[in-house]
C-alpha positions as protocol buffer text, in pm:
chain_id: "A"
residue {
  index: 1
  type: GLY
  ca { x: 702 y: 2690 z: 3494 }
}
residue {
  index: 2
  type: VAL
  ca { x: 694 y: 2694 z: 3118 }
}
residue {
  index: 3
  type: LEU
  ca { x: 798 y: 2331 z: 3083 }
}
residue {
  index: 4
  type: GLY
  ca { x: 515 y: 2222 z: 3310 }
}
residue {
  index: 5
  type: ALA
  ca { x: 264 y: 2426 z: 3109 }
}
residue {
  index: 6
  type: VAL
  ca { x: 393 y: 2274 z: 2780 }
}
residue {
  index: 7
  type: LEU
  ca { x: 368 y: 1919 z: 2921 }
}
residue {
  index: 8
  type: VAL
  ca { x: 12 y: 1983 z: 3040 }
}
residue {
  index: 9
  type: TRP
  ca { x: -76 y: 2123 z: 2698 }
}
residue {
  index: 10
  type: LEU
  ca { x: 74 y: 1819 z: 2523 }
}
residue {
  index: 11
  type: LEU
  ca { x: -115 y: 1585 z: 2753 }
}
residue {
  index: 12
  type: LEU
  ca { x: -442 y: 1764 z: 2674 }
}
residue {
  index: 13
  type: VAL
  ca { x: -372 y: 1740 z: 2302 }
}
residue {
  index: 14
  type: LEU
  ca { x: -294 y: 1367 z: 2335 }
}
residue {
  index: 15
  type: ILE
  ca { x: -618 y: 1310 z: 2530 }
}
residue {
  index: 16
  type: ALA
  ca { x: -816 y: 1501 z: 2264 }
}
residue {
  index: 17
  type: VAL
  ca { x: -659 y: 1298 z: 1982 }
}
residue {
  index: 18
  type: LEU
  ca { x: -721 y: 966 z: 2159 }
}
residue {
  index: 19
  type: ALA
  ca { x: -1082 y: 1067 z: 2227 }
}
residue {
  index: 20
  type: VAL
  ca { x: -1133 y: 1106 z: 1855 }
}
residue {
  index: 21
  type: GLU
  ca { x: -928 y: 810 z: 1731 }
}
residue {
  index: 22
  type: TRP
  ca { x: -979 y: 541 z: 1999 }
}
residue {
  index: 23
  type: PRO
  ca { x: -1321 y: 427 z: 1865 }
}
residue {
  index: 24
  type: ALA
  ca { x: -1151 y: 349 z: 1532 }
}
residue {
  index: 25
  type: PHE
  ca { x: -909 y: 116 z: 1710 }
}
residue {
  index: 26
  type: ARG
  ca { x: -1198 y: -73 z: 1871 }
}
residue {
  index: 27
  type: ARG
  ca { x: -1439 y: -103 z: 1575 }
}
residue {
  index: 28
  type: ALA
  ca { x: -1217 y: -149 z: 1275 }
}
residue {
  index: 29
  type: ASP
  ca { x: -1329 y: -359 z: 978 }
}
residue {
  index: 30
  type: VAL
  ca { x: -973 y: -387 z: 845 }
}
residue {
  index: 31
  type: VAL
  ca { x: -696 y: -409 z: 1101 }
}
residue {
  index: 32
  type: PHE
  ca { x: -318 y: -408 z: 1082 }
}
residue {
  index: 33
  type: ARG
  ca { x: -102 y: -429 z: 1389 }
}
residue {
  index: 34
  type: ASP
  ca { x: 251 y: -311 z: 1332 }
}
residue {
  index: 35
  type: ARG
  ca { x: 506 y: -571 z: 1437 }
}
residue {
  index: 36
  type: ARG
  ca { x: 739 y: -312 z: 1588 }
}
residue {
  index: 37
  type: ALA
  ca { x: 689 y: -261 z: 1961 }
}
residue {
  index: 38
  type: GLY
  ca { x: 454 y: 14 z: 2056 }
}
residue {
  index: 39
  type: SER
  ca { x: 299 y: 88 z: 1713 }
}
residue {
  index: 40
  type: ARG
  ca { x: -49 y: 18 z: 1592 }
}
residue {
  index: 41
  type: ALA
  ca { x: -271 y: 130 z: 1315 }
}
residue {
  index: 42
  type: VAL
  ca { x: -631 y: 75 z: 1214 }
}
residue {
  index: 43
  type: ALA
  ca { x: -830 y: 157 z: 904 }
}
residue {
  index: 44
  type: ARG
  ca { x: -1210 y: 139 z: 902 }
}
residue {
  index: 45
  type: VAL
  ca { x: -1407 y: 101 z: 579 }
}
residue {
  index: 46
  type: THR
  ca { x: -1779 y: 91 z: 508 }
}
residue {
  index: 47
  type: PRO
  ca { x: -1968 y: 39 z: 182 }
}
residue {
  index: 48
  type: SER
  ca { x: -1999 y: 364 z: -10 }
}
residue {
  index: 49
  type: THR
  ca { x: -2342 y: 517 z: -27 }
}
residue {
  index: 50
  type: ARG
  ca { x: -2240 y: 713 z: -337 }
}
residue {
  index: 51
  type: THR
  ca { x: -2071 y: 459 z: -562 }
}
residue {
  index: 52
  type: ALA
  ca { x: -2143 y: 89 z: -608 }
}
residue {
  index: 53
  type: GLY
  ca { x: -1845 y: -142 z: -575 }
}
residue {
  index: 54
  type: THR
  ca { x: -1658 y: 108 z: -356 }
}
residue {
  index: 55
  type: TRP
  ca { x: -1545 y: 112 z: 5 }
}
residue {
  index: 56
  type: ARG
  ca { x: -1553 y: 443 z: 191 }
}
residue {
  index: 57
  type: VAL
  ca { x: -1244 y: 485 z: 411 }
}
residue {
  index: 58
  type: SER
  ca { x: -1416 y: 631 z: 717 }
}
residue {
  index: 59
  type: SER
  ca { x: -1116 y: 645 z: 950 }
}
residue {
  index: 60
  type: VAL
  ca { x: -744 y: 574 z: 967 }
}
residue {
  index: 61
  type: ALA
  ca { x: -563 y: 599 z: 1296 }
}
residue {
  index: 62
  type: ALA
  ca { x: -200 y: 526 z: 1376 }
}
residue {
  index: 63
  type: TRP
  ca { x: -3 y: 571 z: 1694 }
}
residue {
  index: 64
  type: PRO
  ca { x: 263 y: 683 z: 1730 }
}
residue {
  index: 65
  type: ARG
  ca { x: 272 y: 871 z: 1401 }
}
residue {
  index: 66
  type: GLY
  ca { x: 564 y: 871 z: 1166 }
}
residue {
  index: 67
  type: ARG
  ca { x: 670 y: 509 z: 1202 }
}
residue {
  index: 68
  type: GLY
  ca { x: 499 y: 376 z: 886 }
}
residue {
  index: 69
  type: ALA
  ca { x: 213 y: 188 z: 1057 }
}
residue {
  index: 70
  type: GLY
  ca { x: -53 y: 404 z: 887 }
}
residue {
  index: 71
  type: THR
  ca { x: 111 y: 351 z: 547 }
}
residue {
  index: 72
  type: ALA
  ca { x: 126 y: -22 z: 611 }
}
residue {
  index: 73
  type: VAL
  ca { x: -241 y: -49 z: 707 }
}
residue {
  index: 74
  type: MET
  ca { x: -339 y: 146 z: 399 }
}
residue {
  index: 75
  type: ALA
  ca { x: -123 y: -81 z: 183 }
}
residue {
  index: 76
  type: ASP
  ca { x: -310 y: -381 z: 329 }
}
residue {
  index: 77
  type: LEU
  ca { x: -646 y: -210 z: 268 }
}
residue {
  index: 78
  type: ILE
  ca { x: -556 y: -117 z: -90 }
}
residue {
  index: 79
  type: ALA
  ca { x: -437 y: -471 z: -163 }
}
residue {
  index: 80
  type: GLU
  ca { x: -761 y: -619 z: -25 }
}
residue {
  index: 81
  type: ALA
  ca { x: -975 y: -371 z: -221 }
}
residue {
  index: 82
  type: ASP
  ca { x: -780 y: -455 z: -543 }
}
residue {
  index: 83
  type: ARG
  ca { x: -822 y: -828 z: -474 }
}
residue {
  index: 84
  type: ARG
  ca { x: -1201 y: -776 z: -447 }
}
residue {
  index: 85
  type: GLY
  ca { x: -1215 y: -538 z: -741 }
}
residue {
  index: 86
  type: LEU
  ca { x: -1339 y: -251 z: -523 }
}
residue {
  index: 87
  type: GLY
  ca { x: -1261 y: 120 z: -549 }
}
residue {
  index: 88
  type: LEU
  ca { x: -1186 y: 334 z: -247 }
}
residue {
  index: 89
  type: GLU
  ca { x: -1310 y: 684 z: -160 }
}
residue {
  index: 90
  type: LEU
  ca { x: -1245 y: 925 z: 124 }
}
residue {
  index: 91
  type: THR
  ca { x: -1247 y: 1289 z: 222 }
}
residue {
  index: 92
  type: PRO
  ca { x: -921 y: 1393 z: 387 }
}
residue {
  index: 93
  type: SER
  ca { x: -938 y: 1633 z: 678 }
}
residue {
  index: 94
  type: THR
  ca { x: -626 y: 1839 z: 602 }
}
residue {
  index: 95
  type: SER
  ca { x: -402 y: 1929 z: 307 }
}
residue {
  index: 96
  type: ARG
  ca { x: -116 y: 1729 z: 468 }
}
residue {
  index: 97
  type: VAL
  ca { x: -335 y: 1419 z: 495 }
}
residue {
  index: 98
  type: ARG
  ca { x: -461 y: 1480 z: 140 }
}
residue {
  index: 99
  type: ALA
  ca { x: -100 y: 1477 z: 10 }
}
residue {
  index: 100
  type: TRP
  ca { x: -36 y: 1152 z: 201 }
}
residue {
  index: 101
  type: TYR
  ca { x: -339 y: 981 z: 38 }
}
residue {
  index: 102
  type: GLU
  ca { x: -241 y: 1117 z: -304 }
}
residue {
  index: 103
  type: GLY
  ca { x: 100 y: 957 z: -250 }
}
residue {
  index: 104
  type: LEU
  ca { x: -84 y: 625 z: -204 }
}
residue {
  index: 105
  type: GLY
  ca { x: -252 y: 660 z: -545 }
}
residue {
  index: 106
  type: PHE
  ca { x: -575 y: 844 z: -457 }
}
residue {
  index: 107
  type: GLN
  ca { x: -692 y: 1096 z: -718 }
}
residue {
  index: 108
  type: PRO
  ca { x: -899 y: 1414 z: -668 }
}
residue {
  index: 109
  type: GLU
  ca { x: -1259 y: 1385 z: -776 }
}
residue {
  index: 110
  type: GLN
  ca { x: -1530 y: 1629 z: -657 }
}
residue {
  index: 111
  type: GLY
  ca { x: -1444 y: 1899 z: -407 }
}
residue {
  index: 112
  type: ARG
  ca { x: -1224 y: 1757 z: -135 }
}
residue {
  index: 113
  type: ARG
  ca { x: -1311 y: 1392 z: -216 }
}
residue {
  index: 114
  type: LEU
  ca { x: -1037 y: 1152 z: -328 }
}
residue {
  index: 115
  type: VAL
  ca { x: -1089 y: 821 z: -507 }
}
residue {
  index: 116
  type: ARG
  ca { x: -873 y: 523 z: -597 }
}
residue {
  index: 117
  type: LEU
  ca { x: -986 y: 280 z: -866 }
}
residue {
  index: 118
  type: PRO
  ca { x: -902 y: -85 z: -825 }
}
residue {
  index: 119
  type: THR
  ca { x: -588 y: -203 z: -996 }
}
residue {
  index: 120
  type: PRO
  ca { x: -672 y: -496 z: -1223 }
}
residue {
  index: 121
  type: PRO
  ca { x: -482 y: -821 z: -1159 }
}
residue {
  index: 122
  type: HIS
  ca { x: -176 y: -870 z: -1371 }
}
residue {
  index: 123
  type: SER
  ca { x: -262 y: -1075 z: -1676 }
}
residue {
  index: 124
  type: THR
  ca { x: -26 y: -1335 z: -1807 }
}
residue {
  index: 125
  type: PRO
  ca { x: 27 y: -1356 z: -2181 }
}
residue {
  index: 126
  type: SER
  ca { x: -141 y: -1660 z: -2333 }
}
residue {
  index: 127
  type: ALA
  ca { x: 71 y: -1893 z: -2538 }
}
residue {
  index: 128
  type: SER
  ca { x: -22 y: -1905 z: -2908 }
}
residue {
  index: 129
  type: THR
  ca { x: 18 y: -2225 z: -3097 }
}
């Protein structure tokens, strides 16, 4: 019946999503594995061909969605980029994903492209004598 058709449709959607995202899980340059059972996330970065000193975020995949694993892997990636003094760039695929990246500190640049400049390390005031 209808329930069976819906389940088949959901299975086909899941297979399609995994076909696109699975390579990112296997070839990631920066990896975070969520500690909670059943969650994992991967972010893959490559050197930017447009901007020196910048990583291009080429893929981010999290499963299941909505548990914070994607946000956690991006926090790790951002912290590592900041530590190395590198910027980040990406082109989000949807407006929902774009809003998520903007919430992580990415700013619009040209067209659909978003960038995030490195955050300088906190300086400590020097003591004057």
